[in-house]
MIMARTI-18733 format. One record per residue (C-alpha): residue number from 1; y, z, x. Coordinates in nm, 4 decimals. Example, Ala and Ser with C-alpha at 12.3 -4.5 7.8 and 13.67 -1.06 7.14 Angstrom:
# MIMARTI-18733
PT, seq, y, z, x
PT, 1, -0.4500, 0.7800, 1.2300;
PT, 2, -0.1060, 0.7140, 1.3670;
END
This chain:
# MIMARTI-18733
PT, seq, y, z, x
PT, 1, 20.1280, 4.4524, 27.8240;
PT, 2, 19.7736, 4.4610, 27.7021;
PT, 3, 19.5374, 4.5540, 27.9832;
PT, 4, 19.1944, 4.4061, 28.0374;
PT, 5, 18.8887, 4.6139, 27.9512;
PT, 6, 18.6725, 4.7094, 28.2495;
PT, 7, 18.3125, 4.6030, 28.2047;
PT, 8, 18.0133, 4.7657, 28.3669;
PT, 9, 17.9073, 4.5732, 28.6760;
PT, 10, 18.2385, 4.3887, 28.7017;
PT, 11, 18.3782, 4.3338, 29.0519;
PT, 12, 18.7523, 4.3225, 29.1074;
PT, 13, 18.9879, 4.3170, 29.4042;
PT, 14, 19.2139, 4.6151, 29.4629;
PT, 15, 19.5225, 4.3971, 29.4197;
PT, 16, 19.3981, 4.3065, 29.0704;
PT, 17, 19.3800, 4.6665, 28.9491;
PT, 18, 19.7215, 4.6349, 28.7826;
PT, 19, 19.5616, 4.4052, 28.5249;
PT, 20, 19.3394, 4.6976, 28.4238;
PT, 21, 19.6136, 4.9566, 28.3844;
PT, 22, 19.6299, 5.0846, 28.7427;
PT, 23, 19.9477, 5.0655, 28.9559;
PT, 24, 19.9674, 4.7142, 29.0984;
PT, 25, 20.1275, 4.7940, 29.4345;
PT, 26, 19.8577, 4.6809, 29.6775;
PT, 27, 19.9552, 4.9066, 29.9682;
PT, 28, 19.9701, 5.2126, 29.7415;
PT, 29, 19.6283, 5.1321, 29.6009;
PT, 30, 19.4661, 5.0983, 29.9410;
PT, 31, 19.6297, 5.4167, 30.0721;
PT, 32, 19.5911, 5.6411, 29.7691;
PT, 33, 19.3276, 5.5162, 29.5271;
PT, 34, 19.0323, 5.7347, 29.6180;
PT, 35, 18.6923, 5.6774, 29.4678;
PT, 36, 18.7221, 6.0082, 29.2826;
PT, 37, 19.0591, 5.9069, 29.1331;
PT, 38, 18.9232, 5.5786, 29.0003;
PT, 39, 18.6100, 5.7486, 28.8726;
PT, 40, 18.8268, 5.9883, 28.6762;
PT, 41, 19.0300, 5.7120, 28.5129;
PT, 42, 18.7570, 5.4552, 28.4558;
PT, 43, 18.4681, 5.6979, 28.3991;
PT, 44, 18.2660, 5.4639, 28.6186;
PT, 45, 18.1109, 5.4834, 28.9598;
PT, 46, 18.2989, 5.2749, 29.2161;
PT, 47, 18.1210, 5.1371, 29.5202;
PT, 48, 18.3672, 4.9955, 29.7759;
PT, 49, 18.2773, 4.6691, 29.9407;
PT, 50, 18.4829, 4.4560, 30.1768;
PT, 51, 18.5222, 4.0823, 30.1113;
PT, 52, 18.6785, 3.8640, 30.3792;
PT, 53, 18.8715, 3.5561, 30.2666;
PT, 54, 19.0937, 3.2969, 30.4327;
PT, 55, 19.3977, 3.4950, 30.3240;
PT, 56, 19.2728, 3.8152, 30.4858;
PT, 57, 19.0617, 4.1151, 30.4010;
PT, 58, 19.0595, 4.2568, 30.0496;
PT, 59, 18.9090, 4.5796, 29.9240;
PT, 60, 18.6659, 4.5053, 29.6429;
PT, 61, 18.5041, 4.7476, 29.4017;
PT, 62, 18.1785, 4.7338, 29.2083;
PT, 63, 18.2009, 4.9262, 28.8814;
PT, 64, 17.8927, 5.0813, 28.7235;
PT, 65, 17.8564, 5.3202, 28.4296;
PT, 66, 17.8867, 5.6746, 28.5593;
PT, 67, 17.5983, 5.9175, 28.5176;
PT, 68, 17.6931, 6.2373, 28.3328;
PT, 69, 17.8289, 6.4872, 28.5836;
PT, 70, 17.7152, 6.8476, 28.5999;
PT, 71, 17.9851, 7.1133, 28.5537;
PT, 72, 17.8621, 7.2440, 28.8887;
PT, 73, 17.9737, 7.1020, 29.2228;
PT, 74, 17.8571, 6.7411, 29.2633;
PT, 75, 17.9696, 6.6546, 29.6141;
PT, 76, 17.9889, 6.9018, 29.8965;
PT, 77, 17.9471, 6.9810, 30.2613;
PT, 78, 17.6257, 7.0958, 30.4219;
PT, 79, 17.5337, 7.2222, 30.7672;
PT, 80, 17.2117, 7.1382, 30.9487;
PT, 81, 17.0929, 7.4220, 31.1743;
PT, 82, 16.7702, 7.5509, 31.3201;
PT, 83, 16.6263, 7.8699, 31.4620;
PT, 84, 16.3659, 7.7758, 31.7239;
PT, 85, 16.2890, 7.4518, 31.5413;
PT, 86, 16.2626, 7.6140, 31.1975;
PT, 87, 16.5315, 7.3950, 31.0394;
PT, 88, 16.7659, 7.4444, 30.7463;
PT, 89, 17.0161, 7.2688, 30.5266;
PT, 90, 17.2809, 7.5371, 30.4654;
PT, 91, 17.5198, 7.4959, 30.1719;
PT, 92, 17.8145, 7.7335, 30.1369;
PT, 93, 17.8675, 7.7458, 29.7610;
PT, 94, 18.1030, 8.0434, 29.7517;
PT, 95, 18.4124, 7.8341, 29.6770;
PT, 96, 18.2389, 7.5714, 29.4599;
PT, 97, 17.9285, 7.7055, 29.2818;
PT, 98, 17.6313, 7.4727, 29.2931;
PT, 99, 17.3227, 7.4593, 29.0773;
PT, 100, 16.9927, 7.4628, 29.2682;
PT, 101, 16.6607, 7.3809, 29.1039;
PT, 102, 16.3099, 7.3435, 29.2475;
PT, 103, 16.3278, 6.9650, 29.2132;
PT, 104, 16.6660, 6.9481, 29.3862;
PT, 105, 16.5442, 7.1730, 29.6689;
PT, 106, 16.2390, 6.9492, 29.7176;
PT, 107, 16.4577, 6.6374, 29.7242;
PT, 108, 16.6968, 6.7854, 29.9807;
PT, 109, 16.4072, 6.8963, 30.2043;
PT, 110, 16.2306, 6.5587, 30.1910;
PT, 111, 16.2327, 6.4191, 30.5460;
PT, 112, 16.1992, 6.0555, 30.4387;
PT, 113, 16.4223, 6.0305, 30.1313;
PT, 114, 16.6394, 6.3433, 30.1593;
PT, 115, 16.8255, 6.5294, 30.4326;
PT, 116, 16.5111, 6.6949, 30.5628;
PT, 117, 16.4414, 7.0628, 30.6363;
PT, 118, 16.1915, 7.3453, 30.6140;
PT, 119, 16.4209, 7.5446, 30.3844;
PT, 120, 16.7421, 7.4908, 30.1904;
PT, 121, 16.9818, 7.7849, 30.2176;
PT, 122, 17.2382, 7.8436, 29.9433;
PT, 123, 17.5208, 8.0877, 30.0211;
PT, 124, 17.7036, 8.2599, 29.7388;
PT, 125, 17.9254, 8.5558, 29.6615;
PT, 126, 17.7808, 8.9062, 29.6678;
PT, 127, 17.8902, 9.2322, 29.5082;
PT, 128, 17.6986, 9.4444, 29.7614;
PT, 129, 17.7267, 9.2504, 30.0881;
PT, 130, 17.9484, 9.0028, 30.2704;
PT, 131, 17.7504, 8.7058, 30.1449;
PT, 132, 17.4440, 8.6334, 29.9320;
PT, 133, 17.1701, 8.4063, 30.0655;
PT, 134, 16.9144, 8.2250, 29.8494;
PT, 135, 16.6223, 8.0568, 30.0252;
PT, 136, 16.4303, 7.7577, 29.8878;
PT, 137, 16.1163, 7.6314, 30.0590;
PT, 138, 16.0367, 7.2649, 30.1027;
PT, 139, 15.8079, 7.2839, 29.7968;
PT, 140, 16.1005, 7.4063, 29.5847;
PT, 141, 15.9880, 7.7676, 29.5561;
PT, 142, 16.2477, 8.0407, 29.6065;
PT, 143, 16.1541, 8.3162, 29.8519;
PT, 144, 16.2839, 8.6577, 29.9414;
PT, 145, 16.3638, 8.6495, 30.3135;
PT, 146, 16.3920, 8.4273, 30.6199;
PT, 147, 16.4707, 8.5712, 30.9608;
PT, 148, 16.5569, 8.2436, 31.1311;
PT, 149, 16.7903, 8.1447, 30.8472;
PT, 150, 16.9597, 8.4843, 30.8661;
PT, 151, 17.0440, 8.4285, 31.2317;
PT, 152, 17.1748, 8.0800, 31.1506;
PT, 153, 17.4035, 8.2116, 30.8763;
PT, 154, 17.5551, 8.4708, 31.1122;
PT, 155, 17.6056, 8.2012, 31.3775;
PT, 156, 17.7539, 7.9588, 31.1214;
PT, 157, 18.0085, 8.2063, 30.9859;
PT, 158, 18.0761, 8.3435, 31.3358;
PT, 159, 18.0995, 8.7073, 31.2363;
PT, 160, 17.8888, 9.0173, 31.1939;
PT, 161, 17.7530, 9.0165, 30.8392;
PT, 162, 17.5684, 9.2067, 30.5741;
PT, 163, 17.3560, 8.9514, 30.3886;
PT, 164, 17.2131, 9.0019, 30.0405;
PT, 165, 16.8680, 8.8453, 29.9947;
PT, 166, 16.6051, 8.8773, 29.7238;
PT, 167, 16.4161, 9.0976, 29.9702;
PT, 168, 16.7103, 9.3357, 30.0191;
PT, 169, 17.0303, 9.3616, 30.2243;
PT, 170, 16.9993, 9.2836, 30.5950;
PT, 171, 17.2636, 9.2890, 30.8672;
PT, 172, 17.3302, 9.0500, 31.1550;
PT, 173, 17.5431, 9.0693, 31.4670;
PT, 174, 17.6576, 8.8131, 31.7186;
PT, 175, 17.5091, 8.9032, 32.0567;
PT, 176, 17.6390, 8.6702, 32.3281;
PT, 177, 17.4592, 8.3384, 32.2823;
PT, 178, 17.2053, 8.4980, 32.0485;
PT, 179, 17.2073, 8.6729, 31.7122;
PT, 180, 17.0523, 9.0130, 31.6388;
PT, 181, 16.9403, 9.0851, 31.2841;
PT, 182, 16.8259, 9.4139, 31.1378;
PT, 183, 16.5532, 9.2966, 30.9013;
PT, 184, 16.4993, 9.6257, 30.7180;
PT, 185, 16.1879, 9.8390, 30.7235;
PT, 186, 15.8386, 9.6940, 30.7193;
PT, 187, 15.6320, 9.7922, 30.4144;
PT, 188, 15.2574, 9.8514, 30.4095;
PT, 189, 15.1633, 9.9822, 30.0620;
PT, 190, 14.9373, 9.7393, 29.8791;
PT, 191, 15.1786, 9.7272, 29.5837;
PT, 192, 15.4648, 9.6313, 29.8159;
PT, 193, 15.2844, 9.3409, 29.9849;
PT, 194, 15.1855, 9.2744, 29.7012;
PT, 195, 14.8059, 9.2566, 29.6827;
PT, 196, 14.6025, 9.1825, 29.3726;
PT, 197, 14.4321, 9.5234, 29.3836;
PT, 198, 14.4314, 9.8412, 29.5918;
PT, 199, 14.2903, 9.8024, 29.9434;
PT, 200, 14.3637, 9.9165, 30.2969;
PT, 201, 14.6553, 9.6995, 30.4085;
PT, 202, 14.5899, 9.7964, 30.7708;
PT, 203, 14.2618, 9.6042, 30.7683;
PT, 204, 14.2018, 9.4009, 30.4554;
PT, 205, 13.8285, 9.3708, 30.3704;
PT, 206, 13.8632, 8.9923, 30.3555;
PT, 207, 13.7581, 8.7011, 30.5749;
PT, 208, 13.8096, 8.3259, 30.5915;
PT, 209, 13.5607, 8.1863, 30.8420;
PT, 210, 13.6589, 8.3273, 31.1862;
PT, 211, 13.9757, 8.4868, 31.0512;
PT, 212, 13.8935, 8.8315, 30.9187;
PT, 213, 14.0393, 9.1744, 30.8405;
PT, 214, 14.4100, 9.0928, 30.8632;
PT, 215, 14.6850, 9.3517, 30.8453;
PT, 216, 14.9172, 9.2990, 30.5487;
PT, 217, 15.2896, 9.3571, 30.6084;
PT, 218, 15.5902, 9.2973, 30.3862;
PT, 219, 15.9063, 9.1957, 30.5718;
PT, 220, 16.0983, 9.1173, 30.2551;
PT, 221, 15.8220, 8.8608, 30.1994;
PT, 222, 15.4418, 8.8975, 30.2241;
PT, 223, 15.2516, 8.8401, 30.5495;
PT, 224, 14.8888, 8.8491, 30.6574;
PT, 225, 14.8543, 8.9029, 31.0345;
PT, 226, 14.5451, 8.8056, 31.2314;
PT, 227, 14.5285, 8.9064, 31.5985;
PT, 228, 14.2699, 8.6921, 31.7789;
PT, 229, 14.1710, 8.6043, 32.1353;
PT, 230, 14.3305, 8.2585, 32.1315;
PT, 231, 14.5698, 8.1677, 31.8500;
PT, 232, 14.5780, 7.8011, 31.9484;
PT, 233, 14.2039, 7.7586, 31.8861;
PT, 234, 14.2381, 7.8444, 31.5168;
PT, 235, 14.2713, 7.5441, 31.2837;
PT, 236, 14.5654, 7.6924, 31.0960;
PT, 237, 14.6590, 7.3590, 30.9375;
PT, 238, 14.3288, 7.3773, 30.7487;
PT, 239, 14.2865, 7.7520, 30.6929;
PT, 240, 14.6540, 7.8303, 30.6314;
PT, 241, 14.6843, 7.6816, 30.2823;
PT, 242, 14.3483, 7.8307, 30.1796;
PT, 243, 14.4616, 8.1820, 30.2710;
PT, 244, 14.8139, 8.1285, 30.1338;
PT, 245, 14.6755, 8.0551, 29.7874;
PT, 246, 14.3941, 8.3132, 29.7852;
PT, 247, 14.3821, 8.5189, 29.4650;
PT, 248, 14.4142, 8.8380, 29.6730;
PT, 249, 14.7828, 8.7487, 29.7166;
PT, 250, 14.9434, 8.7097, 29.3711;
PT, 251, 15.2739, 8.5904, 29.5217;
PT, 252, 15.0972, 8.3855, 29.7907;
PT, 253, 15.1290, 8.4860, 30.1552;
PT, 254, 15.2552, 8.3767, 30.4970;
PT, 255, 14.9658, 8.3435, 30.7417;
PT, 256, 15.0226, 8.4602, 31.1001;
PT, 257, 14.7706, 8.4061, 31.3805;
PT, 258, 14.8653, 8.5682, 31.7091;
PT, 259, 14.7083, 8.6501, 32.0447;
PT, 260, 14.8305, 8.9322, 32.2690;
PT, 261, 14.9044, 8.8507, 32.6334;
PT, 262, 15.0245, 9.1604, 32.8191;
PT, 263, 15.3230, 9.2883, 32.6203;
PT, 264, 15.3870, 8.9489, 32.4699;
PT, 265, 15.2414, 8.7613, 32.1727;
PT, 266, 15.1604, 8.3949, 32.1268;
PT, 267, 15.2033, 8.3163, 31.7557;
PT, 268, 15.1376, 8.0333, 31.5119;
PT, 269, 15.2469, 8.0625, 31.1479;
PT, 270, 15.1571, 7.8876, 30.8259;
PT, 271, 15.4643, 7.9555, 30.6107;
PT, 272, 15.4257, 8.0032, 30.2391;
PT, 273, 15.5714, 7.6969, 30.0697;
PT, 274, 15.6628, 7.5220, 30.3974;
PT, 275, 15.3410, 7.4841, 30.5971;
PT, 276, 15.3286, 7.4861, 30.9772;
PT, 277, 15.6741, 7.5378, 31.1266;
PT, 278, 15.8094, 7.5614, 31.4798;
PT, 279, 15.8902, 7.9273, 31.4289;
PT, 280, 15.9030, 8.1958, 31.1613;
PT, 281, 16.1357, 8.4925, 31.2060;
PT, 282, 15.9775, 8.7242, 30.9500;
PT, 283, 15.6356, 8.6172, 31.0781;
PT, 284, 15.7328, 8.7202, 31.4318;
PT, 285, 15.8531, 9.0543, 31.2938;
PT, 286, 15.5365, 9.1149, 31.0914;
PT, 287, 15.3091, 9.0211, 31.3816;
PT, 288, 15.4976, 9.2376, 31.6313;
PT, 289, 15.4865, 9.5317, 31.3885;
PT, 290, 15.1111, 9.4860, 31.3397;
PT, 291, 15.0464, 9.4690, 31.7156;
PT, 292, 15.2656, 9.7757, 31.7837;
PT, 293, 15.1039, 9.9685, 31.4975;
PT, 294, 14.7573, 9.8869, 31.6367;
PT, 295, 14.8589, 9.9977, 31.9866;
PT, 296, 14.8147, 9.6540, 32.1412;
PT, 297, 15.1794, 9.6228, 32.2621;
PT, 298, 15.4853, 9.8423, 32.3035;
PT, 299, 15.8319, 9.7848, 32.1573;
PT, 300, 16.0239, 9.5704, 32.2335;
PT, 301, 15.7847, 9.2764, 32.2382;
PT, 302, 15.8515, 8.9074, 32.3054;
PT, 303, 15.6936, 8.6720, 32.0522;
PT, 304, 15.6441, 8.3128, 32.1673;
PT, 305, 15.6213, 8.0299, 31.9121;
PT, 306, 15.6227, 7.6535, 31.9495;
PT, 307, 15.9989, 7.6388, 31.8977;
PT, 308, 16.0876, 7.9241, 32.1337;
PT, 309, 16.0831, 8.3011, 32.1684;
PT, 310, 16.2131, 8.6037, 31.9794;
PT, 311, 16.2454, 8.9640, 32.0895;
PT, 312, 16.1269, 9.2152, 31.8297;
PT, 313, 16.1861, 9.5909, 31.8435;
PT, 314, 16.0358, 9.8422, 31.6001;
PT, 315, 15.9448, 10.2059, 31.5635;
PT, 316, 15.7740, 10.3639, 31.2588;
PT, 317, 16.0267, 10.4565, 30.9929;
PT, 318, 16.2948, 10.2369, 31.1512;
PT, 319, 16.4182, 9.8856, 31.0635;
PT, 320, 16.2733, 9.5907, 31.2505;
PT, 321, 16.5248, 9.4390, 31.4944;
PT, 322, 16.4987, 9.0687, 31.5775;
PT, 323, 16.7014, 8.8882, 31.8453;
PT, 324, 16.6996, 8.5145, 31.9083;
PT, 325, 16.8959, 8.1920, 31.9156;
PT, 326, 17.0532, 7.9904, 31.6329;
PT, 327, 17.1454, 7.6266, 31.6887;
PT, 328, 17.4017, 7.4138, 31.5055;
PT, 329, 17.2915, 7.0492, 31.4755;
PT, 330, 17.5431, 6.8615, 31.2569;
PT, 331, 17.7465, 6.8702, 30.9387;
PT, 332, 17.7559, 6.6175, 30.6562;
PT, 333, 17.8483, 6.5548, 30.2956;
PT, 334, 17.6220, 6.4720, 30.0050;
PT, 335, 17.6530, 6.4041, 29.6349;
PT, 336, 17.4134, 6.6659, 29.5014;
PT, 337, 17.3667, 6.4760, 29.1751;
PT, 338, 17.1779, 6.2185, 29.3818;
PT, 339, 16.9164, 6.4866, 29.4501;
PT, 340, 16.8170, 6.5516, 29.0910;
END
């Protein structure tokens, strides 16, 4: 029997597939013919549609020429989580490696046309830790560390972990309904921040309107910390991007504006590459370290942000310890080729 040739854009009923070289048993087709199976045989994209006729319901397919597929994983599962409102799309690519590019990260993070998040988190295999974590901001840039994402990864995998990041290896532990993460030691040398030239990182000789003389701290990523009388009176939406992109910070910088209230801190953060977020874990760590170092608070300190609170403990020469919640929102599947 000579089979018909499938044409791009042609619509056929499932019970007609035998004419095109597929098994003609209707029940078998409906039960077993997955979209992936037909794609493999036809080298087309199949979009199922249901057509109702007088004789009953038939499964109908629209065939379109298939786009070239990457050798990397095309379709996969993702998890939507947040730490105090700082939200993430987490992709576990340990079993099926996935290619991530700046354009794909931007498309995933887009809140109107993508999944929507502050950062995309890509998990992979590690030779030096339990898991490797890559972090992509909403603007597509890859960064070194994210405290809130670290807590979410520990909560997602439901076990104590050592996590490899570009900023170093950190460790996280389940702690009741919260997660505690050892974020590593804070760094203060100007080369470690990094700054464009040598200056006192404890009080940078710089000012942007009312924001002046910040302390620079590296928590695996660079931070500038301003301690002011009232953090909420600072127009961080306007000043944040100006400071982030200042030439004094060759790798850009996260901008933290906090006010001390007793032994607690009220904090707002402009995150490098993400903008204003509900919370920033490394920002809370950097701000607590700066306030402790300046003698304004004692460890441990509670840091309040719009999305909630974190407890930060630190002593000179010791790692910074962060404890807070991690919330699972939902899971889903996506065809990553649709995201560039």
